[in-house]
MMTF fields as JSON, N, C-alpha, C and O atoms, coordinates in Angstrom:
{
  "mmtfVersion": "1.0.0",
  "mmtfProducer": "UNKNOWN",
  "numBonds": 291,
  "numAtoms": 292,
  "numGroups": 73,
  "numChains": 1,
  "numModels": 1,
  "chainsPerModel": [1],
  "groupsPerChain": [73],
  "chainIdList": ["A"],
  "bondAtomList": [4, 2, 8, 6, 12, 10, 16, 14, 20, 18, 24, 22, 28, 26, 32, 30, 36, 34, 40, 38, 44, 42, 48, 46, 52, 50, 56, 54, 60, 58, 64, 62, 68, 66, 72, 70, 76, 74, 80, 78, 84, 82, 88, 86, 92, 90, 96, 94, 100, 98, 104, 102, 108, 106, 112, 110, 116, 114, 120, 118, 124, 122, 128, 126, 132, 130, 136, 134, 140, 138, 144, 142, 148, 146, 152, 150, 156, 154, 160, 158, 164, 162, 168, 166, 172, 170, 176, 174, 180, 178, 184, 182, 188, 186, 192, 190, 196, 194, 200, 198, 204, 202, 208, 206, 212, 210, 216, 214, 220, 218, 224, 222, 228, 226, 232, 230, 236, 234, 240, 238, 244, 242, 248, 246, 252, 250, 256, 254, 260, 258, 264, 262, 268, 266, 272, 270, 276, 274, 280, 278, 284, 282, 288, 286],
  "bondOrderList": [1, 1, 1, 1, 1, 1, 1, 1, 1, 1, 1, 1, 1, 1, 1, 1, 1, 1, 1, 1, 1, 1, 1, 1, 1, 1, 1, 1, 1, 1, 1, 1, 1, 1, 1, 1, 1, 1, 1, 1, 1, 1, 1, 1, 1, 1, 1, 1, 1, 1, 1, 1, 1, 1, 1, 1, 1, 1, 1, 1, 1, 1, 1, 1, 1, 1, 1, 1, 1, 1, 1, 1],
  "groupList": [{"groupName": "UNK", "atomNameList": ["N", "CA", "C", "O"], "elementList": ["N", "C", "C", "O"], "formalChargeList": [0, 0, 0, 0], "bondAtomList": [1, 0, 2, 1, 3, 2], "bondOrderList": [1, 1, 2], "singleLetterCode": "X", "chemCompType": "L-PEPTIDE LINKING"}],
  "groupTypeList": [0, 0, 0, 0, 0, 0, 0, 0, 0, 0, 0, 0, 0, 0, 0, 0, 0, 0, 0, 0, 0, 0, 0, 0, 0, 0, 0, 0, 0, 0, 0, 0, 0, 0, 0, 0, 0, 0, 0, 0, 0, 0, 0, 0, 0, 0, 0, 0, 0, 0, 0, 0, 0, 0, 0, 0, 0, 0, 0, 0, 0, 0, 0, 0, 0, 0, 0, 0, 0, 0, 0, 0, 0],
  "groupIdList": [1, 2, 3, 4, 5, 6, 7, 8, 9, 10, 11, 12, 13, 14, 15, 16, 17, 18, 19, 20, 21, 22, 23, 24, 25, 26, 27, 28, 29, 30, 31, 32, 33, 34, 35, 36, 37, 38, 39, 40, 41, 42, 43, 44, 45, 46, 47, 48, 49, 50, 51, 52, 53, 54, 55, 56, 57, 58, 59, 60, 61, 62, 63, 64, 65, 66, 67, 68, 69, 70, 71, 72, 73],
  "secStructList": [7, 4, 4, 4, 1, 2, 2, 2, 2, 2, 7, 7, 7, 7, 1, 7, 7, 4, 4, 4, 7, 7, 7, 2, 2, 2, 2, 2, 2, 2, 2, 2, 2, 2, 2, 2, 2, 2, 2, 2, 2, 6, 2, 2, 2, 2, 2, 2, 2, 2, 2, 2, 2, 2, 2, 2, 2, 2, 2, 2, 2, 2, 2, 2, 2, 2, 2, 2, 2, 2, 2, 2, 7],
  "xCoordList": [47.395, 47.226, 46.825, 46.062, 47.344, 47.004, 45.523, 44.937, 44.927, 43.531, 42.578, 41.431, 43.018, 42.158, 42.088, 41.171, 43.017, 43.062, 42.143, 42.228, 41.265, 40.256, 40.828, 40.217, 41.978, 42.472, 42.856, 42.715, 43.336, 43.691, 42.451, 42.413, 41.456, 40.249, 39.359, 38.87, 39.154, 38.229, 38.926, 38.312, 40.158, 40.883, 40.637, 39.803, 41.341, 41.163, 39.833, 39.297, 39.3, 38.056, 38.294, 39.393, 37.289, 37.466, 37.698, 37.243, 38.417, 38.736, 37.485, 37.304, 36.629, 35.417, 34.2, 34.104, 33.298, 32.047, 30.963, 30.81, 30.21, 29.212, 28.125, 27.598, 27.772, 26.725, 27.225, 26.422, 28.524, 29.083, 29.661, 30.465, 29.271, 29.813, 29.037, 28.052, 29.485, 28.833, 29.694, 29.528, 30.601, 31.474, 30.916, 31.485, 29.797, 29.308, 28.789, 28.965, 28.162, 27.758, 28.959, 28.909, 30.023, 31.229, 31.834, 32.353, 31.769, 32.295, 31.487, 32.05, 30.163, 29.324, 29.544, 29.546, 29.729, 29.989, 31.328, 31.445, 32.331, 33.634, 33.531, 34.102, 32.815, 32.634, 31.89, 32.259, 30.849, 30.107, 31.0, 30.942, 31.814, 32.722, 33.734, 34.038, 34.255, 35.236, 34.621, 35.328, 33.329, 32.672, 32.229, 32.316, 31.761, 31.195, 32.262, 32.136, 33.301, 34.317, 34.981, 35.133, 35.382, 35.958, 34.957, 35.332, 33.678, 32.674, 32.543, 32.344, 32.652, 32.585, 33.859, 33.807, 34.999, 36.275, 36.492, 36.936, 36.178, 36.401, 35.141, 35.064, 34.17, 32.907, 33.024, 32.406, 33.789, 33.891, 34.506, 34.132, 35.43, 36.063, 35.189, 35.407, 34.213, 33.38, 32.505, 32.125, 32.181, 31.384, 32.116, 31.513, 33.403, 34.17, 34.363, 34.346, 34.545, 34.671, 33.356, 33.347, 32.259, 30.955, 30.711, 30.181, 31.089, 30.93, 31.779, 31.349, 32.989, 33.856, 33.246, 33.309, 32.654, 32.025, 30.805, 30.579, 30.021, 28.844, 29.272, 28.652, 30.313, 30.818, 31.313, 31.068, 31.997, 32.47, 31.296, 31.331, 30.255, 29.072, 28.394, 27.993, 28.263, 27.626, 28.443, 27.877, 29.762, 30.617, 30.437, 30.276, 30.467, 30.285, 28.885, 28.712, 27.896, 26.529, 26.399, 25.684, 27.081, 27.007, 27.703, 27.315, 28.72, 29.377, 28.515, 28.502, 27.803, 27.038, 25.648, 25.031, 25.149, 23.79, 23.552, 22.526, 24.431, 24.171, 24.125, 23.314, 25.0, 25.0, 23.713, 23.114, 23.295, 22.058, 20.858, 19.975, 20.814, 19.705, 19.693, 18.623, 20.858, 20.942, 20.483, 19.769, 20.888, 20.593, 19.116, 18.469, 18.58, 17.233, 16.141, 14.969, 16.467, 15.39, 15.229, 14.36],
  "yCoordList": [-69.076, -67.816, -66.704, -65.805, -66.773, -65.73, -65.769, -64.722, -66.91, -67.03, -66.456, -66.156, -66.297, -65.743, -64.222, -63.62, -63.612, -62.151, -61.7, -62.247, -60.715, -60.353, -59.78, -59.996, -59.05, -58.596, -59.742, -59.633, -60.83, -61.969, -62.764, -63.4, -62.72, -63.487, -62.831, -63.505, -61.522, -60.819, -59.926, -59.523, -59.624, -58.751, -57.292, -56.991, -56.4, -54.978, -54.471, -55.045, -53.417, -52.865, -52.253, -51.777, -52.261, -51.672, -50.163, -49.503, -49.642, -48.213, -47.361, -46.368, -47.748, -46.969, -47.869, -48.906, -47.48, -48.191, -47.425, -46.225, -48.072, -47.338, -46.697, -45.651, -47.288, -46.698, -45.491, -44.731, -45.317, -44.179, -43.122, -42.295, -43.132, -42.174, -40.862, -40.662, -39.986, -38.693, -37.575, -36.42, -37.887, -36.874, -36.223, -35.244, -36.743, -36.196, -34.777, -34.036, -34.322, -32.903, -31.976, -30.94, -32.333, -31.521, -31.523, -30.506, -32.66, -32.752, -31.877, -31.193, -31.904, -31.071, -29.594, -28.78, -29.24, -27.837, -27.381, -26.263, -28.24, -27.898, -27.743, -26.811, -28.641, -28.536, -27.257, -26.583, -26.92, -25.689, -24.475, -23.526, -24.496, -23.378, -23.249, -22.14, -24.374, -24.322, -23.837, -23.286, -24.031, -23.534, -22.082, -21.32, -21.698, -20.367, -19.318, -18.171, -19.688, -18.721, -18.019, -16.798, -18.725, -17.995, -17.061, -16.001, -17.452, -16.567, -15.277, -14.208, -15.371, -14.181, -13.357, -12.134, -14.036, -13.326, -12.646, -11.499, -13.353, -12.814, -12.191, -11.992, -11.883, -11.333, -10.113, -10.084, -9.1, -7.911, -8.21, -7.58, -9.146, -9.456, -10.356, -10.446, -11.015, -11.932, -11.204, -11.776, -9.949, -9.178, -8.987, -9.1, -8.7, -8.521, -9.849, -9.887, -10.924, -12.239, -12.622, -13.155, -12.35, -12.658, -11.844, -12.365, -10.582, -9.737, -10.264, -10.243, -10.738, -11.282, -12.544, -12.743, -13.401, -14.631, -14.305, -14.948, -13.319, -12.928, -12.339, -12.625, -11.527, -10.972, -12.081, -12.043, -13.056, -14.175, -14.953, -15.344, -15.182, -15.885, -15.109, -15.699, -13.799, -12.99, -12.998, -13.004, -12.998, -13.047, -14.369, -14.394, -15.468, -16.782, -16.899, -17.475, -16.36, -16.403, -15.607, -16.021, -14.475, -13.683, -14.394, -14.211, -15.199, -15.966, -17.149, -17.503, -17.749, -18.947, -18.609, -19.448, -17.424, -17.062, -17.217, -17.787, -16.75, -16.951, -18.435, -18.842, -19.221, -20.659, -21.299, -22.123, -20.935, -21.476, -21.077, -21.899, -19.838, -19.377, -20.135, -20.469, -20.409, -21.121, -22.57, -23.098, -23.204, -24.615, -24.812, -25.719, -23.994, -24.216, -23.474, -23.62, -22.699, -22.017, -22.506, -22.021],
  "zCoordList": [0.033, 0.712, -0.253, 0.103, -1.473, -2.439, -2.819, -3.096, -2.839, -3.235, -2.202, -2.531, -0.97, 0.068, -0.001, 0.559, -0.662, -0.752, -1.891, -2.99, -1.657, -2.655, -3.946, -4.993, -3.953, -5.254, -6.176, -7.394, -5.611, -6.447, -6.837, -7.891, -5.991, -6.241, -7.303, -8.21, -7.187, -8.083, -9.105, -10.093, -8.886, -9.788, -9.437, -8.583, -10.075, -9.773, -10.317, -11.264, -9.739, -10.273, -11.649, -11.929, -12.501, -13.833, -13.734, -12.799, -14.725, -14.721, -14.891, -14.186, -15.821, -16.084, -15.943, -16.601, -15.107, -14.968, -15.711, -15.486, -16.584, -17.375, -16.525, -16.903, -15.39, -14.57, -13.772, -13.231, -13.698, -12.968, -13.904, -13.473, -15.158, -16.124, -16.034, -16.745, -15.166, -15.014, -15.576, -15.185, -16.475, -17.044, -18.291, -18.772, -18.841, -20.108, -20.003, -20.97, -18.916, -18.895, -18.961, -19.624, -18.288, -18.356, -19.744, -20.203, -20.412, -21.771, -22.726, -23.581, -22.576, -23.444, -23.162, -24.086, -21.9, -21.576, -22.14, -22.641, -22.061, -22.634, -24.146, -24.712, -24.801, -26.248, -26.618, -27.579, -25.867, -26.134, -25.932, -26.714, -24.905, -24.668, -25.8, -26.24, -26.27, -27.35, -28.658, -29.502, -28.837, -30.045, -29.916, -30.879, -28.749, -28.559, -28.255, -28.684, -27.527, -27.121, -28.31, -28.265, -29.367, -30.507, -31.175, -31.677, -31.182, -31.775, -30.981, -31.558, -29.664, -28.829, -28.981, -29.115, -28.958, -29.014, -30.364, -30.421, -31.446, -32.783, -33.363, -34.575, -32.55, -33.021, -33.91, -34.974, -33.522, -34.385, -35.75, -36.739, -35.825, -37.109, -37.976, -39.184, -37.384, -38.165, -39.168, -40.189, -38.889, -39.843, -41.157, -42.224, -41.094, -42.328, -43.047, -44.277, -42.316, -42.945, -43.614, -44.724, -42.939, -43.519, -44.783, -45.763, -44.767, -45.956, -47.107, -48.26, -46.794, -47.834, -48.434, -49.647, -47.597, -48.093, -48.945, -49.971, -48.536, -49.317, -50.657, -51.681, -50.665, -51.93, -52.849, -54.055, -52.296, -53.099, -53.683, -54.849, -52.876, -53.359, -54.482, -55.485, -54.326, -55.377, -56.662, -57.755, -56.543, -57.733, -58.471, -59.691, -57.715, -58.344, -58.937, -60.011, -58.248, -58.764, -60.056, -60.969, -60.141, -61.371, -62.53, -63.684, -62.244, -63.302, -63.751, -64.93, -62.814, -63.118, -63.656, -64.313, -63.399, -63.805, -65.312, -65.683, -66.197, -67.629, -68.027, -68.859, -67.421, -67.734, -67.225, -67.917, -66.052, -65.478, -66.319, -66.565, -66.76, -67.617, -68.941, -69.448, -69.503, -70.767, -70.6, -71.452, -69.513, -69.319, -68.939, -69.464, -68.051, -67.531, -68.281, -67.933, -69.28, -69.998, -71.419, -72.144]
}
């Protein structure tokens, strides 16, 4: 009797079917939101962070410039 019942005969349907995977647009939108939302929210503070990074780069460049001139000239 158990063999006549289709769940025993074929088993349960798979959880995820590759041809029915339509969740990727939502996943990409969520990822885009998670990347863009902090940029929008922290936008005014990013200018000061960017200035700090540029100042740090200029400081390191001024330290390395004499060594670079010595090595490459």
